VEXSELO-221572 format. One record per residue: residue in three letters; x, y negated, z of N, C-alpha, C in turn. Coordinates in steps of 0.1 Angstrom, whole numbers, plus 2048, in hexadecimal, padded with zeros to 3 digits. Layout:
REM residues N
   rest   n.east   n.north   n.up   ca.east   ca.north   ca.up   c.east   c.north   c.up
    ALA        X         Y      Z         X          Y       Z        X         Y      Z
...
***
This chain:
REM residues 293
   rest   n.east   n.north   n.up   ca.east   ca.north   ca.up   c.east   c.north   c.up
    MET      64A       7E1    65C       652        7D2     661      65A       7CD    65D
    VAL      65B       7BE    65E       664        7B8     655      66F       7B5    65D
    PRO      67A       7BA    656       689        7B6     65D      68E       7A5    669
    GLU      694       7AA    671       691        79D     675      69B       792    671
    ARG      6A8       791    668       6AB        788     662      6A2       785    657
    LEU      69A       78D    64E       691        788     643      685       782    64E
    SER      680       785    655       679        77D     663      67F       773    662
    ARG      68B       76D    667       68F        761     66C      690       758    660
    GLY      694       762    654       693        757     646      684       750    646
    LEU      678       759    644       66C        753     641      66A       74C    64C
    THR      66B       74C    657       663        743     667      669       73A    669
    ARG      666       72F    668       66E        720     667      666       71F    67A
    SER      674       716    680       66F        711     68A      668       708    68A
    ALA      660       6FF    698       658        6F6     698      664       6E9    69B
    ASP      66E       6EC    69D       678        6DD     69F      681       6DA    693
    ARG      680       6CD    694       68B        6C9     687      697       6C6    68C
    LEU      6A0       6C4    683       6B0        6C0     688      6B0       6B3    67E
    VAL      6B1       6A6    685       6AC        69A     67B      6B9       691    682
    LEU      6C0       68A    674       6CF        685     673      6C7       678    671
    VAL      6C5       66F    677       6BF        660     673      6CF       65A    672
    GLU      6CE       64E    666       6D1        649     666      6D6       63A    66E
    GLU      6E1       637    675       6E4        62F     67C      6E7       624    67A
    GLY      6F0       61E    66E       6F8        613     66A      702       620    662
    GLU      70E       621    66C       719        624     667      71C       632    66E
    ALA      70E       639    673       711        644     67A      702       646    677
    LEU      701       65A    67A       6F2        663     67C      6F1       660    689
    GLU      6E4       664    68E       6E3        66D     69C      6DC       678    699
    LEU      6E1       67E    6A1       6DB        68C     6A2      6CF       691    6AC
    ARG      6C3       693    6A3       6B8        695     6AF      6B3       6A2    6AC
    LEU      6AF       6AB    6B4       6A1        6B2     6B8      699       6B3    6BC
    GLU      68D       6AF    6B0       67E        6AB     6B3      675       6B4    6B2
    ARG      66C       6B6    6B6       65C        6BD     6B8      653       6B2    6BA
    GLY      649       6B2    6AF       641        6A8     6AC      645       69D    6B1
    ARG      641       699    6BB       645        68A     6C4      650       689    6CB
    SER      654       696    6CD       65E        699     6DB      66D       695    6CF
    VAL      673       68E    6DA       684        68E     6D2      68C       691    6DD
    GLU      698       695    6D5       6A4        698     6E4      6AF       695    6DA
    ARG      6B6       68B    6DD       6C0        686     6D5      6CD       691    6D9
    LEU      6D4       693    6D3       6DE        69C     6D4      6EA       698    6D1
    ALA      6EF       690    6C8       6FF        689     6C8      6FC       67D    6BD
    VAL      708       674    6C0       706        669     6B1      716       66C    6AC
    LEU      714       670    69F       71F        673     696      721       667    68B
    ALA      731       666    690       735        659     687      733       658    678
    LEU      733       654    66F       734        657     660      742       653    65F
    GLY      74B       65C    655       757        657     651      761       65F    658
    SER      75E       668    662       763        673     66A      75E       67E    66B
    GLU      75C       683    65F       756        690     65E      75B       69C    662
    ASP      76D       69A    65E       76F        6A7     666      76E       6AC    675
    GLU      76C       69A    67F       76E        69A     68A      761       69F    68C
    VAL      755       69C    685       749        6A1     689      746       6B2    689
    LYS      748       6B3    678       74A        6C1     67A      751       6C9    683
    ARG      759       6C2    689       761        6D1     696      759       6C8    6A0
    ARG      753       6C0    6A8       74A        6C2     6B2      738       6C6    6AE
    LEU      739       6C7    6A1       72A        6CB     6A3      725       6D8    6A4
    PRO      72B       6DE    6A1       726        6F2     6A4      725       6F2    6B7
    ALA      72E       6E7    6BD       72A        6EB     6CC      722       6E7    6CD
    ILE      71D       6D6    6C7       713        6CF     6CD      707       6D9    6C9
    LEU      706       6E0    6BE       6F7        6EB     6B9      6F5       6F5    6C0
    LYS      702       6F8    6C4       703        709     6CF      6FF       704    6DA
    ARG      703       6F7    6E3       6FB        6F4     6F0      6EC       6F0    6EE
    ARG      6E8       6EE    6E5       6D9        6E9     6E5      6D5       6FA    6DC
    GLY      6DA       702    6DB       6D5        70D     6D7      6CB       713    6C5
    VAL      6D7       707    6C0       6CB        706     6B0      6D9       707    6A9
    GLU      6E1       70E    6AD       6EE        70D     6A4      6EC       718    697
    ARG      6E1       726    69A       6E0        731     694      6D6       72D    68E
    ALA      6CB       724    691       6C1        721     689      6C4       717    67F
    VAL      6D0       70E    67F       6D4        706     674      6DE       711    66B
    HIS      6E3       719    672       6EC        721     665      6E0       72D    65D
    ASP      6D4       732    664       6D0        73B     65F      6C3       732    656
    GLY      6C2       723    65B       6BA        71E     651      6A7       71D    654
    THR      6A8       722    662       69E        726     66C      697       713    670
    ILE      69E       70E    66B       69B        6FE     676      699       6F6    66B
    GLU      692       6EF    66B       698        6E3     65F      69D       6D8    663
    VAL      6A9       6D3    658       6B0        6CB     65A      6AA       6BD    651
    THR      6AC       6B5    654       6A1        6A3     64F      6AF       69C    651
    MET      6B1       695    646       6B7        68A     645      6AC       67C    646
    ARG      6AE       671    652       6A7        667     64F      6AC       65A    64C
    LEU      6A5       653    644       6AC        64A     641      6AA       63E    644
    ALA      6B1       631    646       6AE        628     64C      6A2       620    642
    VAL      698       617    649       68F        60E     643      69A       609    637
    SER      6A2       603    639       6A8        5F9     62F      6AD       602    620
    GLN      6AF       609    624       6B3        615     618      6A6       617    60F
    GLY      698       613    60D       68F        614     604      687       60D    606
    MET      678       60C    600       66B        605     5FD      662       60C    601
    ARG      656       606    606       646        604     608      645       5FD    602
    THR      637       602    5FA       62C        5F9     5F3      620       601    5F6
    VAL      615       5FC    5F2       605        604     5F3      603       5FF    5E2
    ILE      5F8       608    5DC       5F7        607     5D7      5E4       60C    5D4
    ASP      5DC       605    5CA       5D1        609     5CB      5D1       612    5BF
    LEU      5C7       61A    5B9       5C7        621     5AF      5B9       627    5AB
    PRO      5B8       629    5A6       5A7        634     5A4      5A2       640    5A9
    LEU      598       642    5B0       599        651     5B7      59F       65D    5B1
    ILE      59B       65B    5A4       59B        667     59A      5A9       667    595
    ALA      5B2       663    599       5C1        660     599      5C4       673    5A5
    GLU      5BE       66E    5B1       5C1        679     5B8      5C9       688    5B5
    SER      5BF       68C    5AB       5BF        696     5A6      5C8       69C    5A0
    ASN      5D3       68E    598       5E4        692     595      5E9       686    59A
    LEU      5E6       687    5A8       5EF        676     5AA      5FF       674    5A9
    ARG      607       67F    5A6       616        67F     5A7      618       678    597
    GLU      612       67E    595       614        678     589      60F       669    57E
    VAL      605       666    58A       5FE        65D     584      606       64E    58E
    VAL      60F       656    595       619        64C     59F      624       64A    59B
    SER      625       652    594       635        651     58C      634       644    57A
    PHE      627       648    578       625        640     56E      621       633    572
    GLU      61C       630    585       620        622     584      62B       619    58C
    LEU      635       623    58C       63D        61D     597      644       615    591
    ASP      648       612    582       64D        604     583      649       5FB    582
    ARG      63A       5FB    582       62E        5F1     585      630       5EC    593
    HIS      631       5F4    59E       631        5EE     5A7      63F       5F0    5AE
    THR      64A       5F6    5A9       654        5F2     5B4      660       5ED    5A6
    PRO      66D       5E9    5AB       679        5E8     59F      67D       5F6    59A
    PHE      677       600    59C       682        60E     599      675       613    58B
    LYS      67E       619    589       67E        61E     57C      67A       630    580
    PRO      66E       63A    57B       673        648     581      67F       64D    587
    THR      689       648    57A       695        64F     576      69F       64C    582
    GLN      69D       640    589       6A5        63A     58F      6A5       638    5A0
    ALA      697       640    5A0       696        640     5AE      68E       64B    5B4
    GLN      68A       64F    5BF       681        65C     5C3      679       656    5CE
    TYR      66E       658    5CC       65F        652     5D5      658       65F    5DD
    THR      654       65D    5E4       64A        666     5EC      63B       65C    5F0
    TYR      62E       663    5F1       623        659     5F3      618       65F    5FB
    ARG      60B       658    600       605        663     60A      5F7       658    605
    ILE      5F0       659    606       5E2        655     606      5DE       652    615
    LEU      5DC       641    614       5DA        638     623      5CA       63D    61F
    ALA      5C1       63A    616       5AE        638     612      5AC       63D    607
    ARG      59D       63F    608       594        644     600      589       637    603
    ASP      586       636    5F4       579        62C     5F5      56E       633    5EC
    ALA      563       63C    5EE       560        649     5E5      556       63D    5DE
    ALA      54F       631    5E7       546        627     5DE      54D       621    5D8
    ALA      557       61D    5D5       55E        614     5CC      56A       61B    5C2
    LYS      56B       627    5C6       574        632     5C2      583       62B    5BC
    ARG      587       62B    5C8       592        623     5C7      59B       62C    5D2
    LEU      5A7       62E    5D3       5B1        635     5DC      5BF       631    5DF
    THR      5BF       62F    5E7       5C8        622     5F3      5D5       62C    5F3
    VAL      5E2       627    5EB       5F0        633     5F0      5FC       62B    5F4
    GLU      5FE       630    5FC       610        62B     602      61B       636    5F9
    LEU      625       627    5F4       628        62D     5EB      63C       62D    5F4
    THR      647       635    5F3       651        631     5FA      65A       638    5F0
    VAL      664       62C    5EA       66B        62E     5E2      67C       62A    5E8
    VAL      685       639    5E3       693        639     5E7      69B       635    5DA
    PRO      6A3       62F    5D6       6AB        634     5CF      6B4       63A    5C9
    ARG      6B8       644    5C3       6BB        653     5C0      6CD       655    5C6
    ARG      6D5       648    5BD       6DD        647     5C9      6DF       647    5D8
    VAL      6D5       643    5DE       6D6        642     5EE      6D3       653    5F4
    LEU      6CC       658    5E9       6C3        65F     5ED      6CF       66F    5EB
    ALA      6D7       66B    5DF       6E3        675     5DD      6F0       670    5E9
    ASP      6EB       667    5EE       6F9        665     5F8      6F3       668    604
    ALA      6EB       66C    609       6E2        66F     613      6E5       67F    617
    VAL      6E5       684    60A       6E3        694     605      6F4       696    607
    ALA      6FE       68F    604       70B        68E     602      710       691    614
    ALA      70D       685    619       710        681     626      70B       691    62F
    ALA      703       692    62E       6FC        6A0     635      705       6AC    631
    ALA      704       6AE    625       710        6B8     621      71D       6B8    625
    ALA      723       6AC    62A       733        6AE     62D      72C       6B4    63B
    LEU      727       6AE    644       723        6B6     650      720       6C5    650
    GLY      71F       6C6    645       71D        6D7     643      70D       6DA    646
    PHE      705       6CE    646       6F3        6D2     644      6F0       6D1    635
    ASP      6E5       6DB    631       6DF        6DE     627      6D0       6D6    62D
    LEU      6C9       6CC    623       6C4        6C2     625      6B2       6CB    624
    ASP      6A9       6CF    62D       6A0        6CF     626      690       6C3    623
    ARG      698       6B6    62A       68E        6AE     629      696       6A0    62A
    VAL      696       698    620       69A        688     621      68D       67F    621
    GLU      68B       677    62B       67E        66B     62F      683       661    633
    LEU      67D       656    631       67F        64A     638      67A       647    643
    ALA      683       63E    647       67A        63B     65A      671       635    65B
    SER      666       633    661       659        62E     660      65F       61C    665
    ASP      653       616    660       653        605     662      64B       604    663
    THR      640       60B    66F       635        60A     670      635       60D    67F
    GLU      62A       609    686       628        60D     698      623       61C    69A
    ASP      61D       623    68F       616        62D     692      622       637    692
    GLY      635       634    68B       63D        63E     68C      639       647    67E
    THR      631       646    674       631        64F     669      63E       64B    65E
    HIS      646       658    65E       64F        658     656      64E       65B    64B
    SER      651       65A    63D       64C        65A     62F      64F       669    630
    GLY      64B       670    625       647        67C     620      658       680    61B
    ASN      65C       68A    615       661        690     611      667       688    603
    LEU      677       684    605       67C        67A     5FB      682       682    5F0
    LEU      686       691    5F7       68D        69A     5F1      685       6A1    5E1
    PRO      68D       6A7    5D6       681        6A6     5CA      676       6B2    5CA
    ALA      66F       6B3    5C4       666        6BF     5CA      669       6CE    5C1
    THR      671       6C8    5B7       674        6D2     5AA      682       6D7    5AE
    ALA      688       6D0    5B6       694        6D7     5BC      69A       6D2    5CA
    PRO      695       6D8    5D2       695        6DA     5DF      6A3       6D9    5E6
    ALA      6A8       6D6    5ED       6B6        6D8     5F4      6B3       6EA    5F7
    PRO      6C1       6EF    5F7       6C5        6FE     5F7      6C1       6FE    606
    ARG      6B7       70B    60F       6BE        70E     61D      6C1       71B    616
    ARG      6CA       721    625       6D0        72C     624      6CA       737    62B
    GLY      6C1       735    62F       6B8        741     634      6B1       745    626
    MET      6A8       73C    621       6A4        73C     616      6AD       741    606
    MET      6B7       73E    60A       6C1        743     5FC      6C4       751    5FE
    ARG      6C9       752    60A       6CB        762     60D      6C0       76B    609
    LEU      6B5       763    60C       6A6        76C     609      6A8       76E    5F6
    ASN      6A9       761    5F5       6AA        764     5E3      6B2       76D    5DB
    TYR      6C1       76B    5E6       6CB        778     5DF      6C3       784    5E2
    ALA      6BE       785    5EE       6BA        793     5F2      6AD       79B    5E8
    LEU      6A5       78F    5E0       69B        790     5D8      6A1       794    5CA
    ALA      6AB       78B    5C7       6B1        78E     5B8      6B7       79E    5BA
    ALA      6C1       7A0    5C6       6C6        7AD     5C2      6BB       7B6    5C8
    VAL      6B2       7B4    5CA       6A5        7BE     5CA      69F       7C0    5BD
    ALA      69F       7B3    5B5       698        7B3     5A7      6A0       7B9    5A2
    THR      6B3       7B7    5A1       6BB        7BC     59A      6BA       7CD    598
    VAL      6B9       7D2    5A5       6B6        7E0     5A9      6AD       7EA    5A0
    LEU      69E       7E3    59D       691        7E6     59D      691       7E5    590
    ALA      69B       7D9    58A       69E        7D7     577      6A6       7E7    575
    LEU      6AB       7E8    57D       6B8        7F0     575      6B2       801    578
    VAL      6A8       802    584       6A0        810     586      697       810    576
    ALA      68D       802    578       685        806     568      68B       805    55C
    ILE      699       803    55C       6A2        807     54D      6A3       815    54E
    TYR      6AC       818    55B       6B2        827     556      6AA       833    55D
    LEU      69C       82C    562       697        83A     569      68F       842    55C
    PRO      68A       83C    550       685        845     546      691       848    53D
    ILE      69D       843    53F       6A9        84C     53B      6AE       85D    542
    ILE      6AF       857    550       6AD        863     556      6A2       86B    554
    GLU      699       86A    552       689        872     554      68D       87A    543
    ALA      68F       874    53C       691        877     530      6A0       884    52C
    GLU      6AA       882    534       6B3        88A     535      6AE       896    53B
    SER      6A7       895    548       69F        89C     550      69D       8A7    546
    ARG      691       8A0    542       688        8A4     536      692       8B2    52D
    ALA      69A       8AA    525       6A4        8AD     51E      6AC       8BA    521
    ALA      6AF       8B8    530       6B8        8C8     533      6AC       8D2    535
    ALA      6A2       8CE    539       699        8D9     53B      696       8DD    530
    LEU      690       8D7    526       68E        8DD     516      69B       8E5    511
    THR      6A8       8E1    514       6B0        8E9     510      6B3       8F2    519
    ARG      6AE       8F4    527       6AE        904     52F      6A5       90C    529
    ASP      694       907    527       68C        90F     51F      693       916    514
    PHE      69A       90C    50B       69C        910     4FC      6A7       91D    4FE
    ALA      6AE       919    506       6B7        926     506      6B3       931    509
    ALA      6A8       935    515       69F        93E     518      69C       942    50F
    VAL      690       93C    508       68E        941     4FC      696       948    4F1
    LYS      69E       943    4F4       6A9        947     4E4      6B0       956    4EA
    GLN      6B1       953    4F5       6BA        961     4FC      6B1       968    4FC
    SER      6A5       966    500       697        974     4FB      693       977    4EE
    ALA      698       96B    4E4       692        96F     4DA      6A2       97B    4D3
    GLU      6B0       976    4D9       6B8        97C     4D4      6B5       98E    4D7
    ARG      6AF       98F    4E5       6AD        99B     4E7      6A5       9A2    4E3
    THR      695       99A    4DD       691        9A0     4D7      693       9A7    4CB
    VAL      69F       99B    4C0       6A2        9A0     4B3      6AC       9AD    4B6
    ALA      6B3       9B1    4BF       6BF        9BC     4C2      6B0       9C7    4C7
    LEU      6A8       9C6    4CE       6A2        9D2     4D1      696       9D6    4C3
    ARG      694       9CF    4B7       690        9D1     4AF      695       9D5    4A7
    LYS      6A5       9D0    4A3       6B0        9DB     49F      6B3       9EA    4A2
    GLU      6B2       9E8    4B2       6B2        9F5     4B4      6A7       A01    4AD
    ILE      69C       9FA    4B1       690        A00     4AB      690       A08    4A1
    ASP      691       9FB    496       694        A00     486      6A1       A08    487
    GLY      6AA       A08    48F       6B6        A17     48B      6B0       A20    48F
    GLU      6AB       A27    499       6A7        A2E     49B      69E       A35    496
    ARG      694       A2C    48E       686        A32     487      691       A32    475
    LYS      69B       A2D    473       6A0        A32     469      6AA       A3D    46B
    ALA      6AE       A44    475       6BA        A4D     47A      6AD       A59    478
    ALA      69C       A58    47C       694        A62     480      691       A68    46F
    ARG      68A       A5C    46C       68A        A5D     45A      691       A63    452
    SER      6A3       A62    456       6AC        A66     44E      6AB       A78    451
    VAL      6AB       A7B    45E       6A9        A8D     464      69E       A90    457
    ILE      691       A8A    455       684        A8F     453      688       A93    444
    ASP      693       A86    43C       694        A89     433      69E       A95    430
    ARG      6A6       A96    436       6AE        AA0     434      6AB       AB1    43A
    ARG      6A2       AAE    43D       699        ABC     43D      68E       ABF    437
    CYS      688       AB4    430       67F        AB8     423      68C       ABA    417
    ALA      693       AB3    416       69B        AB8     407      6A2       AC5    407
    ALA      6A4       ACF    416       6A7        ADB     414      6A1       AE7    40D
    PRO      6A6       AF2    406       69B        AF9     3FF      699       B01    407
    SER      688       B07    3FF       680        B0F     406      67F       B1A    3FF
    LEU      67A       B26    407       67A        B35     402      66A       B35    3FB
    SER      66E       B3B    3F2       65F        B3E     3E5      660       B4A    3EA
    LEU      64F       B52    3ED       64A        B59     3EE      641       B5E    3E7
    PRO      644       B6B    3DF       636        B71     3D4      62B       B71    3D7
    ALA      623       B73    3CA       614        B6F     3CA      610       B7B    3D3
    SER      616       B89    3CC       60D        B91     3CE      617       B9D    3D4
    PRO      614       BA7    3E0       623        BB0     3E5      627       BBC    3D6
    PRO      633       BBF    3DB       639        BC3     3CC      636       BD1    3CD
    ARG      633       BD8    3C3       62D        BE5     3BD      63D       BEF    3C6
    ALA      637       BFC    3CA       643        C03     3CF      646       C08    3C2
    PRO      653       C10    3C3       65A        C15     3B3      64F       C24    3AE
    THR      652       C29    3A5       64E        C31     39F      650       C38    3A7
    TRP      65A       C42    3AC       65B        C4A     3B0      656       C50    3BE
    TRP      653       C42    3C2       64D        C41     3CD      63E       C45    3CB
    ARG      638       C43    3C3       62D        C42     3C2      62C       C54    3BB
    SER      634       C56    3B4       630        C67     3AD      630       C70    3BD
    TRP      639       C6A    3C6       63B        C73     3D2      62E       C70    3DD
    SER      628       C68    3DC       61F        C5E     3E1      610       C6C    3DD
    ASP      613       C6B    3D0       608        C6F     3C8      606       C81    3D0
    ARG      613       C86    3CE       613        C95     3D2      610       C98    3DE
    ALA      60F       C90    3E8       611        C91     3F4      601       C8D    3F9
    ALA      5FD       C89    3F1       5EF        C84     3F3      5E4       C91    3EE
    PHE      5EB       C99    3E0       5E0        C9E     3DC      5E4       CAC    3E2
    ALA      5F1       CAF    3E9       5F3        CBE     3F9      5EC       CBD    400
    ALA      5E9       CAD    401       5DC        CAD     412      5D4       CB2    40D
    ARG      5CE       CAE    402       5C3        CB2     3FB      5BC       CBD    3F8
    VAL      5C7       CC5    3F6       5C7        CD4     3F4      5C7       CDD    3FE
    SER      5D1       CD8    408       5CF        CE3     418      5C5       CDB    41C
    VAL      5B9       CD3    418       5AF        CD0     422      5A5       CD5    41E
    ARG      5A6       CDD    40E       599        CE4     409      59B       CF3    410
    ARG      5A9       CF5    413       5A6        D04     416      5A6       D08    423
***
């Protein structure tokens, strides 16, 4: 869903608010196609009074918010006497690069050099058989254009378009005389540009700092893992020392037992004393005599 404010900035009204130059005054009109509604006549030279009256005029017609938001086109229409028109004939092949060709031909067909005037053009006819192009050229001095933009700005308007009024019965006005490379700013689009610039700045900061944050997170995880491994290793070393101590204690006991003196037994039992043998022999002899009797 597109936000309402952004939608208003992108959607232009079919109406046009037109400031028409009328001698020492500007006529304020609301135009839609051929439909024209005259809103007021604004006297030049009394900008303070005009600026005081303008909000009520625009509000009464319901276009004050559209003008403020830049969702309605604001046009300055110059009097015919402020510029000139001429018709030039060009090769048909020039159509593919017409603006540059017209710029080169400007001082041949008008009293102005490209640096002295702003121009616009429209194609009137194409002759495919003769391979010729008929172009209407409209030229306005840059000074006149700058004065028109300044007069509109003094009344609080940012111009989207400056055109030269029609001098023919068909009522076709010229094209936009504002430079294509530097159009007058529109409030709605300016706010949109600021918003896009802010978003781009945030995305750039995210792109810069996100890898740093991820790297710090990985470093913290590695630090935790290293601490856990270190703690486990320390427990393993302590257990190994405890086992080695137990082994040394057991070996010490065994060594002490092996070092104690042992009891040696004779290879054959000792012989009885002589007196014992003599008595024993006599008893055996008496036993044999008694048996014989």
